C-alpha positions in Angstrom: 140.0 111.7 92.0 138.6 115.1 90.0 136.6 117.6 92.0 134.0 119.6 90.8 132.7 122.3 93.4 129.1 122.9 92.5 127.0 125.9 93.5 125.5 124.2 96.8 126.2 127.2 99.8 125.5 126.6 102.7 125.9 128.4 106.1 128.9 130.6 103.9 130.5 127.5 103.0 130.7 125.0 99.6 130.2 121.5 99.2 133.2 119.2 97.0 131.8 116.7 95.7 133.5 114.6 92.5 132.2 114.3 89.6 130.1 110.7 89.8 128.5 111.9 92.8 127.8 115.4 91.8 126.5 114.2 88.7 124.5 111.1 90.3 122.3 113.4 93.0 121.3 115.8 89.9 120.0 112.5 88.3 118.3 112.0 91.1 116.7 114.8 91.4 115.8 115.1 87.3 114.2 111.6 87.0 112.2 112.5 90.7 110.7 115.4 89.7 109.4 113.9 86.3 108.6 110.9 88.0 106.4 112.9 90.1 105.0 115.1 87.3 104.1 112.2 86.4 102.5 110.8 88.6 99.8 114.1 88.0 99.8 115.1 91.9 102.2 117.8 91.2 102.5 119.8 88.4 106.3 122.0 88.0 106.9 125.5 88.0 109.6 126.3 85.7 109.9 129.8 87.1 109.9 129.6 90.7 111.6 125.7 90.6 108.8 124.4 92.4 106.2 121.4 92.6 102.6 122.3 93.0 100.4 120.3 94.5 97.1 119.0 92.1 93.5 119.6 93.0 91.8 116.4 94.1 89.3 116.5 91.5 91.6 117.7 88.3 93.9 114.3 89.9 90.7 112.2 90.4 89.9 113.1 86.7 93.1 112.5 85.4 94.7 109.1 86.9 91.2 107.4 85.1 93.8 108.3 82.1 96.4 106.2 83.3 94.2 103.3 83.7 90.2 103.1 84.0 90.4 101.0 87.4 94.7 100.9 88.5 95.3 104.4 87.4 95.2 106.0 90.8 97.5 103.3 92.1 100.5 103.8 89.2 100.1 107.0 90.4 100.3 107.1 93.9 103.3 104.0 93.0 105.2 107.1 90.7 104.8 109.6 93.0 106.5 107.6 96.0 109.3 106.8 93.9 110.0 109.5 93.0 109.7 110.8 95.7 112.2 109.0 97.1 114.6 109.6 93.6 114.4 113.7 95.2 115.1 113.0 98.3 118.2 111.1 97.6 119.6 113.5 95.5 119.4 116.5 97.8 121.3 114.5 100.3 123.1 113.4 97.6 124.4 117.2 97.0 124.5 118.3 100.3 127.5 115.4 101.1 125.7 113.7 103.2 124.5 110.1 101.2 127.2 108.4 99.7 126.5 104.5 98.5 127.6 101.8 100.3 128.7 97.8 99.3 126.2 95.4 98.4 125.8 92.5 95.5 122.7 91.4 93.7 122.1 87.9 91.8 123.0 87.9 88.4 121.9 88.4 85.2 122.2 84.4 83.4 124.4 85.2 80.1 123.6 85.1 76.7 123.6 81.4 75.8 123.9 80.3 79.6 121.8 76.7 81.2 119.0 78.4 82.5 118.7 75.4 84.5 122.0 75.2 85.3 121.8 79.5 86.6 118.5 78.2 88.1 119.9 75.7 90.4 123.1 78.4 90.7 120.5 80.8 92.2 118.5 78.3 94.9 121.9 77.0 96.0 122.0 80.4 96.6 125.8 79.5 94.8 128.3 83.1 95.3 129.0 82.3 91.3 125.4 83.6 91.0 126.2 87.2 92.7 127.8 90.5 91.4 129.1 93.1 93.0 127.3 96.9 93.7 126.8 100.2 95.0 123.0 100.8 96.4 122.4 103.9 98.4 120.0 102.9 102.1 116.4 102.6 101.7 113.8 105.8 101.4 113.2 105.4 105.4 116.6 106.1 106.7 118.1 109.1 104.2 120.3 111.8 105.9 117.8 114.5 105.1 117.7 115.9 109.0 122.0 116.3 108.4 121.2 118.6 105.0 122.5 122.0 106.5 120.5 124.5 104.8 117.4 122.8 106.0 117.6 124.3 109.3 113.7 124.5 111.9 112.4 123.5 108.1 114.7 119.7 109.0 112.2 117.7 111.7 109.0 119.0 109.2 110.9 116.9 106.0 112.6 114.3 108.1 109.0 113.5 109.6 106.9 113.8 106.1 109.9 111.6 104.2 109.3 109.1 107.2 105.3 108.5 106.4 106.2 108.7 102.9 108.7 105.4 103.4 105.9 103.6 105.6 102.5 104.8 104.6 102.7 105.3 100.8 105.8 103.7 99.3 106.5 100.2 101.2 102.6 100.1 101.5 102.2 100.5 97.2 105.9 98.6 96.4 104.4 95.4 99.1 100.8 94.6 98.9 97.8 96.1 97.0 95.2 97.4 99.0 91.5 98.5 98.0 90.1 102.1 98.6 92.6 104.0 100.1 94.0 106.3 98.1 91.9 108.7 98.1 91.6 109.5 102.3 95.6 110.1 102.0 95.2 112.9 99.3 94.8 115.6 101.9 98.8 114.5 102.6 99.7 115.7 98.7 99.3 119.5 99.7 99.8 119.4 103.8 103.4 117.6 103.4 104.4 116.1 101.3 105.2 118.8 98.0 106.2 121.3 100.5 108.5 118.5 101.4 110.5 117.9 98.5 110.2 121.9 97.8 112.2 122.4 100.5 114.3 120.2 100.2 114.5 121.6 96.1 115.0 124.9 98.0 118.5 123.9 99.5 120.4 123.2 95.9 121.6 125.3 93.8 119.1 127.3 91.7 121.4 127.5 88.6 121.8 123.1 89.0 118.3 123.3 88.7 117.8 125.4 86.4 120.1 123.5 83.6 118.8 120.1 84.7 115.4 120.5 85.4 112.4 121.5 82.7 111.9 124.8 81.8 108.7 124.9 80.1 
């Protein structure tokens, strides 16, 4: 297996990652930052390589441009998913997260009889499932094992757990009215600082070569 050494230095040693995992980690970081900034809850500062939390008044104006009624919901969903991608990318690039075995229901093949496919799905027939590799869920990410976080590990870990249990899971499973406005303050006090700590643990060279510079 080809090994590529990224410039990720942790406590005076370098983590070697195979090419696929290195690229996977950077893809997660790229997509995470893109979704977080799209959410209007934070913006990207290409000079400092940090996320900047939005002002509440700006966000209240901007989310209505996404959707007049459900803009806030859509923005928070994007923010939560983006945070998950970013955290997973940081864990992958630190060498503390690798995919594990899993499976999923396969799509019906082109021309396959849909009624037969439906019957197989509902019978949980083994032929209807395909193997896949997957990463663990947001709440179980080993962010506390990233060596360079050091004294900030507890802050990041607690913030990610809050994002997983109170924000990400809530919005993924059920629409709840009139709650998100009350949660805005943790964007600037917990979530964005935690994301920036994770970003700071990565190689500046890698970030500048893969993230927006304007």
